C-alpha positions as CSV (number, residue, x, y, z in Angstrom):
1,X,-11.0,-31.5,41.2
2,X,-9.8,-32.9,37.9
3,X,-10.1,-30.8,34.9
4,X,-10.4,-32.0,31.2
5,X,-7.0,-31.5,29.4
6,X,-7.4,-29.1,26.4
7,X,-5.6,-29.9,23.3
8,X,-3.7,-27.6,21.2
9,X,-5.6,-24.7,19.6
10,X,-6.2,-25.1,15.9
11,X,-6.6,-22.3,13.5
12,X,-9.6,-22.5,11.2
13,X,-8.6,-23.1,7.8
14,X,-9.1,-19.8,5.6
15,X,-11.3,-20.2,2.4
16,X,-9.4,-20.4,-0.7
17,X,-11.1,-17.5,-2.4
18,X,-9.9,-15.3,0.4
19,X,-6.2,-16.0,-0.5
20,X,-4.2,-13.5,-2.4
21,X,-2.5,-16.2,-4.2
22,X,-5.9,-17.9,-5.4
23,X,-7.3,-14.3,-6.2
24,X,-4.3,-13.3,-8.3
25,X,-4.2,-16.7,-10.1
26,X,-8.0,-16.5,-10.9
27,X,-7.7,-12.9,-12.1
28,X,-4.7,-13.6,-14.4
29,X,-6.4,-16.9,-15.6
30,X,-9.5,-15.0,-16.4
31,X,-7.7,-12.2,-18.1
32,X,-5.7,-14.7,-20.3
33,X,-9.0,-16.5,-21.1
34,X,-10.8,-13.4,-22.2
35,X,-8.0,-11.9,-24.2
36,X,-6.9,-15.2,-25.9
37,X,-10.6,-15.9,-26.7
38,X,-10.9,-12.5,-28.4
39,X,-7.4,-13.2,-30.2
40,X,-8.6,-16.9,-31.1
41,X,-11.9,-15.6,-32.6
42,X,-9.9,-13.1,-34.8
43,X,-7.4,-15.7,-35.8
44,X,-10.4,-18.1,-36.6
45,X,-12.1,-15.5,-38.7
46,X,-8.9,-14.4,-40.5
47,X,-8.0,-18.3,-41.3
48,X,-11.6,-18.9,-42.6
49,X,-11.7,-15.7,-44.6
50,X,-8.2,-16.6,-46.2
51,X,-9.1,-20.0,-47.0
52,X,-12.5,-19.1,-48.5
53,X,-10.9,-16.3,-50.4
54,X,-8.5,-18.9,-51.9
55,X,-11.2,-21.3,-52.8
56,X,-13.4,-18.6,-54.3
57,X,-10.5,-17.5,-56.4
58,X,-10.3,-21.0,-57.9
59,X,-14.1,-21.3,-58.5
60,X,-14.3,-17.9,-60.2
61,X,-11.4,-18.8,-62.4
62,X,-13.1,-22.3,-63.3
63,X,-16.4,-20.4,-64.0
64,X,-14.9,-18.0,-66.3
65,X,-12.7,-20.5,-68.2
66,X,-15.9,-22.9,-68.7
67,X,-18.1,-19.9,-69.8
68,X,-15.7,-18.6,-72.2
69,X,-15.3,-22.0,-73.9
70,X,-19.0,-22.2,-74.7
71,X,-20.0,-21.9,-78.4
72,X,-23.4,-22.2,-80.1
73,X,-24.4,-25.8,-79.9
74,X,-21.3,-26.7,-77.8
75,X,-20.8,-27.1,-74.1
76,X,-17.2,-27.8,-73.4
77,X,-16.4,-30.9,-71.1
78,X,-16.3,-30.1,-67.3
79,X,-12.8,-31.9,-67.1
80,X,-11.1,-29.0,-69.0
81,X,-11.8,-26.4,-66.2
82,X,-9.6,-27.7,-63.5
83,X,-10.1,-29.3,-60.2
84,X,-13.5,-28.5,-58.7
85,X,-16.0,-30.6,-56.9
86,X,-19.3,-29.7,-58.6
87,X,-20.1,-27.9,-62.0
88,X,-23.6,-27.2,-63.4
89,X,-25.1,-25.2,-66.2
90,X,-28.7,-24.0,-65.3
91,X,-31.2,-22.6,-67.8
92,X,-33.8,-20.0,-67.1
93,X,-36.3,-22.5,-66.0
94,X,-33.9,-23.9,-63.2
95,X,-33.1,-27.1,-65.1
96,X,-29.7,-28.6,-65.1
97,X,-28.5,-28.5,-68.8
98,X,-24.9,-29.8,-68.2
99,X,-23.0,-31.0,-65.1
100,X,-19.9,-32.9,-64.2
101,X,-20.3,-36.5,-62.9
102,X,-20.4,-35.4,-59.2
103,X,-23.3,-33.0,-59.9
104,X,-25.3,-35.4,-62.1
105,X,-28.7,-36.1,-61.0
106,X,-28.5,-33.4,-58.2
107,X,-30.6,-30.3,-58.0
108,X,-29.1,-27.0,-58.7
109,X,-26.3,-26.1,-56.2
110,X,-28.3,-22.8,-55.2
111,X,-31.5,-21.2,-56.2
112,X,-29.8,-17.6,-56.3
113,X,-30.0,-16.2,-59.7
114,X,-27.4,-13.3,-60.0
115,X,-29.1,-10.2,-61.5
116,X,-27.8,-8.6,-64.8
117,X,-26.1,-5.7,-62.9
118,X,-24.1,-8.1,-60.6
119,X,-23.4,-11.3,-62.6
120,X,-21.0,-13.0,-60.3
121,X,-21.7,-14.0,-56.5
122,X,-19.8,-16.0,-54.2
123,X,-22.1,-18.0,-51.7
124,X,-21.9,-20.5,-49.1
125,X,-24.7,-23.2,-49.4
126,X,-25.7,-26.0,-47.3
127,X,-27.4,-28.6,-49.6
128,X,-29.5,-31.4,-48.1
129,X,-27.7,-34.0,-50.0
130,X,-24.2,-33.2,-48.4
131,X,-23.1,-33.0,-44.7
132,X,-20.6,-30.4,-45.6
133,X,-21.1,-26.8,-46.8
134,X,-20.3,-25.8,-50.4
135,X,-18.5,-22.7,-51.7
136,X,-20.3,-21.8,-54.7
137,X,-19.6,-19.2,-57.3
138,X,-22.7,-18.4,-59.4
139,X,-22.4,-16.5,-62.6
140,X,-25.0,-15.1,-65.1
141,X,-23.8,-15.6,-68.6
142,X,-23.4,-12.1,-70.4
143,X,-26.3,-11.0,-72.6
144,X,-23.9,-11.5,-75.7
145,X,-23.2,-15.2,-74.6
146,X,-26.9,-15.9,-73.9
147,X,-27.9,-14.3,-77.3
148,X,-25.2,-16.1,-79.4
149,X,-25.3,-19.6,-77.6
150,X,-28.8,-19.7,-76.0
151,X,-31.0,-17.5,-78.4
152,X,-31.2,-14.8,-75.7
153,X,-32.4,-17.1,-72.9
154,X,-30.3,-16.2,-69.6
155,X,-28.3,-19.3,-68.4
156,X,-26.4,-19.6,-65.0
157,X,-23.0,-21.4,-64.4
158,X,-22.6,-22.9,-60.7
159,X,-19.2,-24.1,-59.7
160,X,-18.9,-25.4,-56.1
161,X,-16.2,-26.8,-53.9
162,X,-16.8,-28.5,-50.6
163,X,-15.5,-26.6,-47.5
164,X,-12.3,-28.1,-46.3
165,X,-12.8,-30.6,-43.3
166,X,-10.9,-28.5,-40.9
167,X,-13.5,-25.7,-41.4
168,X,-16.7,-27.8,-42.0
169,X,-16.1,-30.0,-38.9
170,X,-15.0,-27.0,-36.8
171,X,-11.6,-28.6,-36.0
172,X,-10.1,-25.1,-36.3
173,X,-12.3,-23.7,-33.6
174,X,-11.9,-26.8,-31.5
175,X,-8.0,-26.4,-31.8
176,X,-8.0,-22.7,-31.1
177,X,-10.3,-23.3,-28.1
178,X,-8.1,-26.0,-26.7
179,X,-5.0,-23.8,-27.2
180,X,-6.8,-21.0,-25.4
181,X,-7.7,-23.2,-22.4
182,X,-4.2,-24.7,-22.2
183,X,-2.6,-21.3,-22.4
184,X,-5.0,-20.0,-19.7
185,X,-4.3,-22.9,-17.4
186,X,-0.6,-22.5,-18.0
187,X,-0.9,-18.8,-17.0
188,X,-3.1,-19.6,-13.9
189,X,-0.5,-22.3,-12.8
190,X,2.4,-20.0,-13.4
191,X,0.8,-17.1,-11.4
192,X,-0.1,-19.5,-8.6
193,X,3.5,-20.8,-8.4
194,X,5.1,-17.3,-8.7
195,X,2.8,-15.6,-6.3
196,X,3.1,-18.4,-3.8
197,X,6.9,-18.2,-3.9
198,X,6.5,-14.4,-3.6
199,X,4.4,-14.7,-0.6
200,X,6.3,-17.2,1.1
201,X,8.4,-14.7,3.1
202,X,5.3,-12.8,3.9
203,X,3.8,-16.1,5.4
204,X,6.8,-16.5,7.5
205,X,6.6,-13.0,8.7
206,X,2.9,-13.5,9.5
207,X,3.6,-16.7,11.4
208,X,6.3,-15.1,13.3
209,X,4.1,-11.9,14.1
210,X,1.3,-14.1,15.2
211,X,3.4,-15.8,17.9
212,X,4.7,-12.5,19.1
213,X,3.1,-11.5,22.4
214,X,3.3,-8.8,24.9
215,X,5.2,-11.3,27.2
216,X,7.9,-11.9,24.7
217,X,8.6,-8.8,22.4
218,X,12.2,-10.0,21.5
219,X,11.0,-12.0,18.5
220,X,12.0,-10.7,15.0
221,X,10.6,-11.7,11.7
222,X,12.9,-13.3,9.2
223,X,14.3,-10.9,6.6
224,X,14.5,-12.4,3.1
225,X,17.6,-11.3,0.9
226,X,17.5,-8.5,-1.7
227,X,15.8,-5.0,-1.4
228,X,12.3,-5.6,-2.8
229,X,9.1,-4.6,-1.1
230,X,8.9,-7.8,1.1
231,X,12.5,-7.3,2.3
232,X,11.7,-3.7,3.2
233,X,8.4,-4.9,4.9
234,X,10.5,-7.4,7.0
235,X,13.0,-4.7,7.9
236,X,10.3,-2.2,8.8
237,X,8.5,-4.9,10.8
238,X,11.7,-5.6,12.7
239,X,12.3,-1.8,13.5
240,X,8.6,-1.6,14.5
241,X,9.1,-4.5,16.9
242,X,12.2,-3.0,18.2
243,X,10.5,0.4,18.8
244,X,7.4,-1.5,20.4
245,X,9.8,-3.5,22.7
246,X,11.6,-0.2,23.7
247,X,8.3,1.6,24.3
248,X,6.8,-1.3,26.3
249,X,10.0,-1.7,28.3
250,X,10.1,2.1,28.9
251,X,6.4,2.0,29.9
252,X,7.0,-0.8,32.4
253,X,9.9,1.0,33.9
254,X,8.0,4.1,34.0
255,X,5.1,2.3,35.8
256,X,7.5,0.8,38.2
257,X,9.2,4.1,39.0
258,X,5.9,6.0,39.3
259,X,4.5,3.4,41.7
260,X,7.8,3.6,43.8
261,X,7.6,7.5,43.8
262,X,3.9,7.4,44.8
263,X,4.5,4.6,47.4
264,X,6.5,6.9,49.7
265,X,3.8,9.6,50.2
266,X,1.1,6.9,50.5
267,X,3.3,5.1,53.2
268,X,3.8,8.4,55.0
269,X,0.1,9.3,54.9
270,X,-0.9,5.8,56.0
271,X,1.6,6.1,59.0
272,X,0.3,9.6,59.9
273,X,-3.4,8.5,60.0
274,X,-2.6,5.3,61.7
275,X,-0.6,7.0,64.3
276,X,-3.5,9.5,64.9
277,X,-6.0,6.7,65.2
278,X,-3.9,4.6,67.4
279,X,-2.8,7.3,69.9
280,X,-5.6,9.9,69.8
281,X,-4.6,11.3,73.0
282,X,-1.0,11.9,72.2
283,X,-1.3,13.1,68.5
284,X,-2.4,16.6,67.6
285,X,-5.3,16.2,65.0
286,X,-4.6,19.7,63.6
287,X,-0.9,18.9,63.1
288,X,-1.9,15.6,61.6
289,X,-4.2,17.2,59.1
290,X,-1.6,19.7,58.1
291,X,0.8,17.0,57.5
292,X,-1.7,15.0,55.6
293,X,-2.6,18.1,53.5
294,X,1.1,18.6,52.6
295,X,1.4,15.0,51.7
296,X,-1.8,15.3,49.4
297,X,-0.3,18.4,47.9
298,X,2.8,16.3,47.1
299,X,0.5,13.7,45.6
300,X,-1.2,16.4,43.5
301,X,2.2,17.6,42.2
302,X,3.4,14.1,41.2
303,X,0.1,13.3,39.5
304,X,0.1,16.7,37.7
305,X,3.6,16.0,36.5
306,X,2.6,12.6,35.5
307,X,-0.4,13.8,33.4
308,X,1.7,16.5,31.8
309,X,4.5,14.0,30.8
310,X,2.1,11.5,29.3
311,X,0.1,14.0,27.6
312,X,3.2,15.5,25.9
313,X,4.5,12.0,25.1
314,X,1.3,10.6,23.7
315,X,-0.2,13.8,21.9
316,X,2.9,15.5,21.0
317,X,2.6,19.2,19.8
318,X,-0.8,20.9,19.9
319,X,-1.9,24.3,18.9
320,X,1.1,25.2,17.0
321,X,1.7,29.0,16.5
322,X,4.6,31.2,15.4
323,X,6.4,32.3,18.5
324,X,9.2,34.8,18.9
325,X,11.5,32.7,21.1
326,X,13.4,35.8,22.4
327,X,10.4,37.4,23.6
328,X,9.1,34.4,25.3
329,X,12.4,33.9,27.0
330,X,12.3,37.6,28.2
331,X,8.8,36.9,29.7
332,X,9.9,33.8,31.5
333,X,13.1,35.4,32.8
334,X,11.1,38.4,34.2
335,X,8.7,36.1,35.9
336,X,11.3,34.3,37.8
337,X,11.2,34.7,41.7
338,X,13.8,36.8,43.3
339,X,17.0,35.1,44.1
340,X,20.1,34.4,42.1
341,X,20.4,36.9,39.3
342,X,19.7,35.8,35.7
343,X,21.6,37.7,32.8
344,X,19.8,37.3,29.4
345,X,21.8,37.9,26.1
346,X,19.6,37.6,23.0
347,X,21.4,38.2,19.7
348,X,18.4,37.7,17.3
349,X,14.7,37.3,17.1
350,X,14.0,33.6,16.1
351,X,10.5,32.6,15.2
352,X,9.6,29.1,15.9
353,X,6.2,27.0,15.5
354,X,5.0,25.4,18.6
355,X,2.7,25.6,21.7
356,X,3.3,28.7,23.7
357,X,2.3,26.9,26.9
358,X,4.6,23.9,26.4
359,X,7.7,25.8,25.3
360,X,7.1,28.4,28.1
361,X,7.1,25.3,30.5
362,X,10.4,24.2,29.1
363,X,12.1,27.6,29.5
364,X,10.7,27.9,33.0
365,X,11.9,24.6,34.2
366,X,15.4,25.1,32.8
367,X,15.7,28.7,34.3
368,X,14.2,27.6,37.7
369,X,16.6,24.6,37.9
370,X,19.5,26.8,37.0
371,X,18.6,29.5,39.5
372,X,18.2,26.9,42.2
373,X,21.7,25.2,41.5
374,X,23.7,28.3,40.8
375,X,26.1,29.7,43.1
376,X,26.0,33.3,42.2
377,X,24.5,33.9,38.6
378,X,22.8,32.3,35.7
379,X,23.7,33.3,32.1
380,X,21.2,32.8,29.4
381,X,21.9,33.4,25.7
382,X,19.6,33.1,22.5
383,X,21.2,33.0,19.1
384,X,20.6,31.7,15.6
385,X,22.8,29.1,14.1
386,X,22.0,28.2,10.5
387,X,18.3,27.1,10.5
388,X,18.1,26.6,14.3
389,X,17.4,28.8,17.3
390,X,19.9,28.0,20.1
391,X,19.1,28.8,23.8
392,X,21.7,28.2,26.3
393,X,21.2,28.1,30.1
394,X,24.4,28.1,32.1
395,X,24.7,28.2,35.9
396,X,27.9,28.4,38.1
397,X,27.0,25.6,40.3
398,X,28.4,22.2,41.0
399,X,27.4,20.9,37.5
400,X,26.4,17.5,36.4
401,X,28.8,14.6,36.0
402,X,29.1,13.3,32.3
403,X,27.8,9.8,33.4
404,X,24.6,11.4,34.7
405,X,23.9,13.8,31.8
406,X,21.5,11.3,30.2
407,X,20.1,9.8,33.3
408,X,18.7,13.2,34.6
409,X,16.3,13.1,31.6
410,X,14.7,10.0,32.6
411,X,11.5,10.2,34.6
412,X,11.8,10.4,38.4
413,X,15.7,10.4,38.3
414,X,16.9,12.9,40.8
415,X,20.5,13.4,41.7
416,X,21.8,13.7,45.3
417,X,22.2,17.5,45.0
418,X,18.7,17.9,43.5
419,X,17.1,15.9,46.3
420,X,18.9,18.2,48.8
421,X,18.0,21.5,47.2
422,X,14.4,20.5,46.2
423,X,13.2,17.7,48.6
424,X,9.6,18.0,47.4
425,X,10.4,17.7,43.8
426,X,9.0,14.8,41.6
427,X,11.9,14.3,39.2
428,X,9.7,14.8,36.0
429,X,10.8,18.3,35.1
430,X,13.6,17.5,32.7
431,X,11.9,14.4,31.3
432,X,8.8,16.5,30.5
433,X,11.1,19.2,29.0
434,X,13.0,16.6,26.7
435,X,9.6,15.1,25.5
436,X,8.4,18.6,24.7
437,X,11.3,19.6,22.8
438,X,11.5,16.5,20.9
439,X,7.8,16.8,20.0
440,X,8.6,20.2,18.6
441,X,11.3,18.7,16.5
442,X,14.3,20.1,18.6
443,X,16.8,18.9,20.9
444,X,17.8,19.3,24.6
445,X,21.3,18.4,25.7
446,X,23.8,19.0,28.4
447,X,27.1,20.1,27.1
448,X,30.6,20.6,28.7
449,X,31.4,23.8,30.5
450,X,34.2,25.0,32.7
451,X,31.8,25.3,35.8
452,X,28.3,24.4,36.4
453,X,25.7,22.9,34.1
454,X,25.1,23.9,30.6
455,X,21.8,23.1,29.1
456,X,21.5,23.8,25.3
457,X,18.0,23.9,23.8
458,X,17.7,23.8,20.0
459,X,14.6,24.4,17.8
460,X,14.1,24.8,14.0
461,X,13.2,28.3,13.1
462,X,10.7,29.6,10.6
463,X,12.7,32.8,10.0
464,X,15.6,34.4,11.9
465,X,15.8,38.1,12.4
466,X,19.5,38.9,12.8
467,X,18.9,42.3,14.6
468,X,19.9,42.0,18.3
469,X,17.1,41.7,20.8
470,X,16.6,44.1,23.6
471,X,18.6,42.9,26.6
């Protein structure tokens, strides 16, 4: 049957707003826009206030100069008061008494009449006859001047200047707005570029991690130069991939060895049952069931060891409590079966934190192995060295060759002597002990000795009582 050829799998393009690069650029651009808008509004107000202040200073000066020059029956010409746009003298009826040429024929610049207690006012007016606003200074002549010049009738002087085009046409606001938008756009673009360059190694790391699969764990992510957070991420990712590769490799090897160990009793059980069914008259059923029972017991022992090993390896230490290691060692030594004598010498009472069941299992396994392989005796010592409790289990047997001292801690690894002395063993005792000790923050090693095997078990102590323990 002919199938349709499938093309390469394409990834769906991620929305732009979900990108860190876009979000950072948008956030920085928005912050710049808000901050610069506030700054621009402050600058605009300050510039307007400064310009208006300068203009009002000129109009007030012109107003005082023109009013001071007035005499009875004499109004000075407007040309003598300096450069202003509009000048008007208004009587108490609102009529224009005198004005310059620009204000001739125009209504009063403002309808505001300053009161006697506040004779000078600065105003911004919007006359109907001009498309620009006027900055007007309105002054009420003093009572003395009104009495001497105008027979006591109040008069008002209006001096106005057209607002500068930059303010009247809002060119200042437009310029500030353009500058704010331009600066915000520059900040957004710069953030986009910088974040893009910063995240470029992250993208390369992500692409490499995406193609890494369980079938090929040898891939490593590219490490950028330097010692920044991204370089540390790349190095940590490579360390994680290395540990993952080691864990997966160890798991596959463990599964392979476990399958091999389980295959032997399965094959033996299958052969026994097949023989009993094939030759029912020649095979004793009772003997077959006894043999099958022993095989299932071996099954159960191997499975129990597997469960204990994986439990310790996966869950680590549980139910930690302070334990007197010397007391625990005495209990396990006393519980050993009769056989090769075991001599215990504890020089201190080290207190450790851990699981009583798990640590007791480690000690029991070490003592049982030593008693099984010893020729005449087993020496056990417990001492305190610095911040560690050190337990040494020494037998006087054949010992372990230096090249095998690491192999014996691997699951299902059994040396020839071990198979001879313990044919029914599963080869998980030392592996389980090593995982348990590592989970408790300690170490379990095999050190050199003149004769036999010397297992050294170290654990961190909570406190170390230096008084000798009871032998």
